[in-house]
N, C-alpha and C positions, 0 to 999 in steps of 0.2 A: 486875347483871342476870342473870336465869336463863339457862342455856344451853339448856334445853328448857322449853316453857311447859305442862308438865303441871300446874304451879301457878304463881301469880303473886304478886308482892309488890305489895300494894294499899295506897295511901295514902287513908284515909277521913277526911274533914274535915267537921265539923259543930259548931256552938257548943252544941248541945243534947246533954248527956251521955247521956241516955236513948237518943236516936237513934243516937249514936255506939256505944253498947254493943250495941244491936240489930244494927247493921251489922257490928260486930266478930264477934259470935257467928255471924251468917249467913255471912260470908266464911270464917271458920275452918271452918265445917261443910263448905264447898265445897273445903276443902283449901288455901286461899291463906294466905300470910303477911300480917299486917295491921299497918300503921303508923297511928297516930292523931294527929290535930291538931284543936284547938278553935277556930282562927281562921285567916284567910288568911295572915297574916304567919308564923305557926307552920308552916303548910302549906308555904310556900316554903322555909323553913329545913330542914324535914324532907326535902323533896324533894331539895335540894342535897346534904344529908348522906348520904342513904340510897339515892337513885336508884331509886325504885320503878318497876314496870312499868306501872302504871295508877293513875289518880287518880279517886276519887269525891268530888265537891266540892259543898258547900252554897253558896248565893249570899248570903243575908242573914246576915252575921256581923260581930261587932265587930272593931276594929283594922284589918282589911282585908277587904273583901268578896270574894266568889268570882270576880267578873269580873276584878278586878285581880290576884288570885292566879293565875287561869288564864293571864293575859297573861305574868306573870313566870315561871311554870312553863314555858310554851311557849318563852320566850326562853332558858331555862336548858337546854332539851332539846338544842339545837345540832344535832348530826348524827344524832340518832335520834328516832323517833316514839314518844311516850308518850301514849296515849289519855286524854282527860279526859271524864268523864260528869258532867254537872250533876244534882244531886238537889235539887229546890227546890219549894216550894209556889207559887212564881210561875209561872203558866201562861198568861199572855197572849202573843200572837204576838211583841210587841216584846221580851219577856223571852227568848224562844227565839232571836230574831235576834241580840240583844245577846250571848247566851251563845255562839252559834256564831262571831260575829265576834271574841269574846275568845279564841277558840282551842279551844272545846269540840268534841268529836267526836260527842257524843250528849247527849240531854236527857231526863230522866225526872222527872215531877212527883210531889210528895208528896200524900197518903200513898203510900209506895213499894209498887208491886206487885212482890213478890220473885220471882215467876215470870218476869216480864218482865226484871227486873234480871239474873237468872241467865242468861237467854237472851242478853242484851246482853254480859254478861261472857264467855260462851262464844264469841260472835262476835268480840269483841276478842282473845280468846285465839288463835283461828284466824288472825286477821290478824297478830298478833305473831309467831306461828310462821312464817307465810309470809314476813314481813319478814326474819326471821332467815335463812331459807333463801335469800332473795334476796341477803342480804349475803355469804353463803358463795359463792353463784354469782358475785357481782361480783368477789370475790377471784380466783376461777378465771378469770373473763373478763379480768381485768387481766394475769394471767400469760400468757394466750393472746395478748393484744394486744401484749405486749412481744416476741413472736416472729413478728409479721407484718411484711411489708416496707413497708406503707403507714403514713404518719403518722396517728395517731389523737389528736385534740385534743378535750377537753371544755371548754365555756364556759358562763357563766351568761347570763341574759337581757340583761345589759348588755354582753356581748361580752368579758368578762374571762376569760382562760384559767385553768382550774382544774387540769387534769391534761394530761400529754402522755406518750406512750409512747417507748420507746427509738428507734424509727424516726424520730420527729419530731426528736430531737436529731441523728441522723445526716443526715437530709435537709436540715435547715435550718442545720446546723453551729453550733448553739447548745446550751449546757447547759440543763437543765430549769429551773434557778433563775433564768435570765434570761428565761424565757417565762412561767412561772406568775405570775399576778397582773397581767400586761400585757394590753393589748387585742389581740384577734386580728388587728386591722389591722396590727400590727407584722410579722406573717408574710405577710399577704395584703392589702396596701394597695390594689392595683388592683381586686381582685374586689369590694370593698365600696365602690366609688365610683360605682356605677351609679345609675339613677334610682329603683330600688326599695330603696336602702340608706339607713340613717340613720347619724349620727355621723361624717360625713366629716371633721370637724376634730378628732375626739378619741376618746372612750373607748368608744363603743357602736356596735353595728351590728345591723341588723334580720335576725338569723339565721333567724327564722321564715320569711322569704320564700324561703329556700333549701331548705326541706324537700321531700322527695319528688322531687328532680331533681338530676342531676349538672351541675356548671358548670365550665367551663375558665377559667383566668386565669393571671396572672403572680404568682409568689411571690418573696420576697427572702431570700437567705441572710445570715448574719451579716456576711460580707465585702462585702455589697452586690450580689452577683451575682444576676441575675434568671433565672428558669427557669419553664417552663410546668408547670402542675399541673391536676389534675382534683379537684374537691371535691364530696362528697355530704354533706348534713346531715340528721340525724334528731333528733327531739325525744323526750326521756324525762322521766318524772316520778318522782323519788325522794324519799320522805318529804315529799310535797306541794311539792317544789321543782322547777321547770322547769329542765332542763339541755339543752344542745345538744351533739350528738356529731358532729364533722366527721371524715370519712375523706379524707385528702389524699394523692394519688398523684402522684409525679413522673413526668410523661409526656414528658420530653425525648426519650427514645428513640422513643416512639410518634409524636411529632410529626415526627421525622426520617423515620420509616417512612411516615407519611401523605404527606409531600412526594413521596417516591419513588412512592407509589401514584397520586398525582394526575397524575404525569407519564406514566402508562401506563394508559389506560382499560381495556385488555384484562386487565391484572393485577388491576385493581379488580373487574372482572366475575368473574374467576376466583376471587377471594377470596370474593365474595358466593355464588357457586355452591358453593364448598367449605363455607361456613357452613351453607347450606341442606341440603347432603348430611349434614353432621354432625347437624343436628337430626333429620332423618329417621332416621338411624342410631340416635340416642338413643331415638326413639319405638319403633323396632322392638325395640331391646334391652329397653326397659321392658315392652313387650307380651309378650316372651318370658319375662321374669322373673315377670310377673303371672299369665299364663294357664298354670297348672300342670295336670297330669292330674287332680288331686283335684277340680278344679272341674267335671269332666264326670260326677260322681257322679249317677246317675239320680234320687236323692232330693233333689237340690238344684236350686233355680232362683235366679238372681241377675241383677243388672244394676248397672252402674256408669256414670253419665253425668258426664263431665267438663265444667267450664266453660271450660277451655283445652285445649291439646294434651295436657297431662299432668294426671293426677288425683291429688289428695291423699287420696282415698278408695280403699281396696283391699278386696277380699274374697279369702279363701283357704279351702281345704278339704283335708283329708287323712285317710287311714285308717292307723292304726298296724298293725303286724303282728299284734297281738292282737285286731284287729277294732274298736277304738274309732273313732268318727267325730268328727273335730275340725272346727270352723269358726271363722273369724275375720272380723270386720268392723271396719275401722279407719279413722279420719278424722284426718289431720294438720292442724295449723294452717296457714292460708294456702291458696294455690292454685298451680297450675302446677308447674314442675320442682322448685323448692325443697320444696314440700309432698310431691311424689312421692318425692324423695330421702329425706325424713324417715321415710317408712314402710318403706324397704327393709330397715333392720336388723331391724325387727319381723317382716317377711315371712320373711327368711332364718332367724331363730331359730324361728319358728313351724313351718316345714317340717322343720327339723333335729330339734327336740325332739319333735314329734308322731311322727316315725319311731321315736323311742326310747320311745314310750308314756308320756310324762311327764304329770304331773297339771297341771291348770289353774294351781294355785298356783305350781308350778315354772316354768311358762311365763311367768306374770305377773312373777315376781321377775326372771327373766333379761331379759325384754324391757324392763322398766322400768329396770333398771340399765344396760343397753346404751344406752338413750336418754339417761340422765343423764350417762353418760361421754362420749358422742360428739356430742350435739346442743348448739347454742348456746343461750343464755338466751332464753326466750320461745318456743321450739319444743317442742311436746309432741304426743302422739298419743292421741286418745280411742279406746277399743276395746271391743268385745264379743267375748268368747271363750266357746265352747261345746264341751262334750265329751259325746257320747252313747254309752251302753252299750246296744246294741240287744238284748242277751240279757236283761238285767234290766229293760228298759224304764225306765231311769232316766238322769238326766243332771245335769251341773253347768253353771252359767253365771256369768260374772263380767262386770260392766259398769262401765266407768270413763269417764265423760264423754260417752258416746253416749246417745241416747234410750232409754227403757225398751223392753224386748222383751216379746212376748206368746206364750203357748202357746194355740193356737187349736184348738177342737174341730171335729168333722165338720160342724157347722152354720155355721161361720164366726164363732163368738163366742169371746172370750177366756175361758179357764178359769183362767189364772194370768198375773200381771203381774210382770215382773222390773225393778225400779226401778234407776236409775243412782245407786248409793250410794257410789261410789268416785271419787277424783280420776283424771284422765287420766294416762297413762303419761308419765314423764319429768319430772314436776314435783318430786317428793320422792324421796330415796334409798329403796331397797327396805326398808332396816331402819327406816324412819320410817312405813311404812304397814302397816295390818292387812289381810291378804288372806284373805277368807273367801268362796269361791264359794258361790252359792246352789244347793242340791240340789232336784231336782224329778222327778216321775214323769209318765207320760203314758198315755193309752189309745189304742185303735185309731183310725186316721185323724186323729190329732192332727198339727199343724204348728207349727213354731217360726218366728215372724216377727221380724226385726230389720232396722234401717235406720239411716242417718245423719241428723243434724239437717238436712241439706240437703233431705230429703224433707219434714220438718215445716215448714220455713221457706220452701218454694217459694211465692212470692206471685204472684197473678194481676194483671191490669191495674189493679184497684182496691186493690191492696196487701193483700188478704186472703190469709193463709197457709193452706196445705193442712191442717196441724195433725194431731194424733192423732185428732180427730173425723173428718176426711176419710179417714184410714187405716181406721178401724174401720167406717165407713159403707160403704167400697168392698168390704170382704170379708164383710160381714154376709150371711148366708143364701146363700152361694155354695158351689159344690162345690169340694173341695180342688184338683182339676185345673185349675179355672178361676180360682183365687184370684189367682195372680200376674198374669195378664193383666188381671183386673179392677182391680187396683191400678194397673197401667200406664195403662190407659184412663182411670181416674178422675183420675190426675195430669195426663195430657195434656189432658183436658177442662177441668180447673181452670186450667191455665196458658194455654191457648189459644196465641197466637203469642208469648207472653212466655217467654224462656228462664229456667231456674232460675238464681238468683244464686250458688248454691254447688254444689259437687259433690254428686251424689245417688247413694247406694248403697242397694240393697234386696236382701234375702236371705230366702227361704222354704225351710225344711228339713222334709221329710216325716219324721215319727217313726213308724217301722213297728211 
C-alpha cells in the first residue's frame, strides 16, 4: 500500500475489455497504478495478491458477479479500509441497496461520467490519506497510553477485550495475554451485573450504556482481591468498526479519603470552597492571558461570547516593531476549559512570532506543528490569521476551518470574499499541508470582517440559523462606525431569549 496517496493502486474489474481499456487509460492519465481483472473471481485473487488501495467493480460478470466479489474483498481487507466503487448499468434502487449492503462505498451508473468518477476518486484519495494519518496518530496515542497511570482497555461490541495498556497489567496483576480475548466481565464482574447490563452469565456486556458517564464499582485482581475503581467508557469507530474504550482508575486511596471527609463536614465544605476558589483563579488567569494590549488597538472591534465559563474561541491582535498589524481569530474543538486550553499554544506562539515580524506562513507552520505535537487525537483549532501592511495598503489572510471572511467597502457591501480553503490547525503535520496565504489590497474606509462558525450557526427558537445571509444583511448600507453594533443587534434580535449553542467570536478591523 502506498505511504502517501498522491497516487493510488486501483483494481479495475469489468468483463468488457473495451470498458476495461478505457478505465485503464483514464486512471493512468490521473497518475494511478492500474490492476486489471475480467471477472469477480479474478478480482478477488488479484486483490489478495497485490493489495490495491481502491477497487472499481462491475456487477454483471461471469464466474462471480460484483456483489459476491465485493463481499469477499471486504472480508479480505481485515484491519484496513479499501474503498469499493461499483460501476454498473444497473440503476434501480434495489441494485444500489444491494451494492451498499455487499460492502460498496459508492455507486456510479454506466455510461460512466468520468468527471464524476474523477471527483469520487479524489474524495476517496483524501479519505485514505486521513485514514493513514489517523493510523500514525493511533500509534502515538498507544505510546502515550502506556505511560499513563490509569488502565485503558478497548473492547468490541460483544465485550471482548482487544487491547490493554501497561497500567492495566499493573493494576489487575495480570499479563496482557491473559486478558486479551477474554470478556471484560473477567476484570469488572460487579459493574456489569446491574439492570442495564447484558450478558450476566457470559461473554458480552452492554458497554454502550456506560458512555458519557463515569461509574464506580468493584474490580478483581488475578489473586481474587477486590478493590474499588472508577470507569468511564467512550465509543469510537475505526474502519467502520465500533469499539469501546474504558479508562479504569484504581480509587482505593480516594475511597479512604472520602471516608475521612465524610466524618468531618467542615473539611468537606473547606474542600468545596477551595475547589471554587481554584476555578475562579483559573478564570482570572485565562482572562489575563487572553486580554493583551494589542486588542485595545483603535482600529479593532471584537467580541467573544462563551457558552460556558471558558471559551474555545479566542481573538488576538498585535503590532510588530516594523508596524505590521496582525490579527487572529481561532476556534478550538469542544467547549469549556478543555477547548480553552487547546488554544493557549496558538495564542502564545502568535504573540511571540508577531513581535518578531514573522510572515503568516511561518506563523501557521509553527502553530500547526505545536498543536500536532502537544494535543491529543481529535483536538484541533480552526483559525483565521491576518497581516496588514498599512503603508502599502495590502494584506495577507489565511483561513483554515473557520468561515469565510469579507473585505467590506464604505457602503457596507463585500468587495472581496476569502474562502476557507485549508484544514484546521493540528490535523496534519506541517510538511503535509500547502500553506499559501491570500493577498489582497483595500481602499479608503474598507473593513475586514471575520467570525467563528458559532455566529453562523446561532439558531433562534424555530431552529433557523443566523447564517452568512444574516451577517451581510446586518451590515449592508451601514456606516463603518456603526457596523459592529449593527451586527450585535441583529444577532440579539435573531436569538431572542435563546442562547447561542456554540461559542461566538466576531472581529472587525478598520483598514486605514
